[in-house]
C-alpha positions in Angstrom: -124.1 -23.8 237.6 -122.7 -20.3 238.0 -120.5 -19.7 241.1 -118.3 -16.9 242.4 -115.2 -16.7 240.2 -116.5 -18.8 237.3 -115.5 -17.3 233.9 -117.4 -17.9 230.7 -116.0 -16.7 227.4 -117.2 -16.2 223.9 -114.0 -16.5 222.0 -115.7 -15.6 218.7 -116.5 -12.1 219.8 -113.8 -11.9 222.5 -116.1 -11.1 225.5 -115.4 -12.6 228.9 -117.7 -12.7 231.9 -116.7 -13.4 235.5 -119.4 -14.2 238.0 -118.9 -12.1 241.2 -122.2 -12.8 243.0 -124.8 -15.3 241.7 -128.5 -15.8 242.3 -127.6 -18.4 244.9 -125.3 -16.0 246.7 -128.0 -13.4 246.9 -131.1 -15.5 247.3 -132.1 -14.3 243.8 -131.9 -10.6 244.7 -129.2 -9.8 242.2 -126.5 -11.1 239.8 -123.2 -9.3 239.7 -120.8 -9.9 236.8 -117.5 -8.4 235.7 -117.5 -8.3 231.9 -114.5 -7.7 229.7 -115.0 -6.4 226.1 -112.2 -6.6 223.5 -111.2 -3.6 221.4 -113.7 -2.6 218.8 -116.2 -5.3 219.8 -119.4 -6.1 217.9 -122.7 -4.3 218.8 -125.1 -7.0 219.9 -128.7 -7.1 218.8 -131.0 -4.6 220.6 -132.9 -6.2 223.4 -134.7 -5.5 226.7 -135.4 -7.1 230.0 -139.1 -7.1 230.9 -138.7 -7.7 234.7 -135.1 -6.7 235.5 -133.2 -3.5 236.0 -129.5 -3.3 235.1 -126.6 -1.1 236.4 -123.3 -0.8 234.7 -120.1 0.9 235.9 -117.0 1.2 233.7 -113.9 0.1 235.6 -111.5 0.2 232.6 -111.7 1.7 229.1 -115.1 2.9 227.8 -118.5 1.5 227.0 -120.7 2.5 224.1 -124.4 2.1 224.7 -127.3 2.4 222.3 -130.2 3.4 224.6 -133.6 4.7 223.4 -132.2 5.2 220.0 -129.3 7.4 221.2 -125.7 6.5 221.6 -123.9 7.2 224.9 -120.3 6.5 225.8 -119.3 5.9 229.4 -115.7 6.3 230.6 -113.9 4.9 233.7 -115.9 5.5 236.8 -119.1 6.4 235.0 -122.3 4.5 235.7 -125.7 4.0 234.1 -129.0 2.5 235.2 -131.1 0.8 232.5 -134.6 0.2 233.8 -136.7 -2.8 232.8 -138.3 -2.6 229.4 -135.7 -0.1 228.1 -134.3 -1.2 224.7 -130.5 -1.2 224.6 -127.3 -2.7 223.4 -123.7 -2.1 224.5 -120.2 -2.8 223.2 -116.7 -1.4 223.2 -116.1 0.9 220.3 -112.7 2.0 221.5 -109.2 0.8 220.6 -108.6 -0.4 224.2 -110.0 -3.2 226.3 -113.1 -2.3 228.4 -114.1 -3.8 231.8 -117.5 -3.2 233.3 -119.2 -4.2 236.6 -122.7 -5.3 235.7 -125.6 -5.8 238.2 -128.9 -7.4 237.3 -131.9 -7.1 239.7 -133.6 -9.4 240.3 -131.3 -12.2 239.1 -134.0 -14.5 237.8 -132.3 -17.1 235.6 -130.0 -14.7 233.7 -126.9 -16.7 234.7 -128.4 -19.9 233.2 -129.1 -18.0 230.0 -125.5 -16.6 229.9 -124.0 -20.0 230.5 -125.9 -21.6 227.7 -125.3 -18.8 225.1 -121.6 -18.7 226.0 -121.4 -22.5 226.0 -122.8 -22.6 222.5 -120.2 -20.1 221.4 -117.4 -22.2 222.9 -118.7 -25.1 220.9 -118.8 -22.9 217.8 -122.6 -23.4 217.4 -123.1 -19.7 216.7 -122.4 -17.4 213.8 -119.4 -15.0 213.7 -121.3 -12.4 215.7 -121.9 -15.0 218.4 -125.6 -15.5 217.6 -127.1 -19.0 217.7 -129.2 -20.4 214.8 -132.9 -19.4 214.5 -134.1 -22.7 215.8 -131.9 -22.3 218.9 -133.1 -18.7 219.4 -136.7 -20.0 219.3 -136.1 -22.2 222.4 -133.9 -19.6 224.2 -136.4 -16.9 223.7 -139.2 -19.0 225.0 -137.3 -20.4 228.0 -135.8 -17.1 229.0 -138.6 -14.7 228.1 -138.6 -13.2 231.6 -134.9 -12.4 231.4 -134.3 -11.4 227.8 -136.4 -10.3 224.8 -135.5 -9.2 221.3 -137.0 -6.0 220.0 -138.1 -7.3 216.6 -140.6 -8.5 215.6 -143.0 -7.3 218.3 -143.2 -9.7 221.3 -146.7 -10.8 220.4 -145.6 -11.9 217.0 -142.5 -13.6 218.4 -144.7 -15.6 220.7 -146.7 -16.9 217.8 -143.6 -17.7 215.7 -141.7 -19.3 218.6 -144.7 -21.4 219.5 -145.0 -22.7 215.9 -141.2 -23.4 215.6 -140.6 -24.9 219.1 -141.6 -28.4 218.1 -139.4 -28.2 215.0 -136.4 -27.0 217.1 -136.8 -29.9 219.5 -137.2 -32.4 216.7 -134.0 -31.1 215.2 -132.2 -31.7 218.5 -132.1 -28.3 220.0 -132.7 -27.7 223.7 -133.8 -24.7 225.8 -130.9 -25.4 228.1 -127.9 -27.8 228.0 -126.7 -29.4 231.2 -123.1 -29.4 230.1 -123.0 -25.6 230.1 -124.2 -25.2 233.7 -121.6 -27.3 235.4 
């Protein structure tokens, strides 16, 4: 379970997250995280949040954001609001470490999603870009569809594919969440 001060890290990609305020602290109103990106980090897959808005403020270094097909770079003190359903990805394209204050409203179960994705990375159950296997993604995408969605294929197609592959994922031993990562 996420708590103030808890740190999760994906050592494969070098990103670290520190929980500042959790869904429990804010009665689900928001999640606040301090995230640290290593130099020249990897751009994650484009995604969107169907029911959540996000705010980012750079506190050290600079943050590169792909937003609506355009690339924007934020420097120290600069902020950006990403409304729900806005496709984006963000990373550190600079030669220096970047730190960002990140707010998610409402919190929903974002921290549970983060703990599980980062837990798999710690256990080296992801590829070198920090992405879990397809069968794991099937269960995550289904379990956390209110918090996080991939942009391709279209969501209606994803739902069909994930519904078909969910039983296979479970037979192969994958889970939508793992208790050991939320401790």
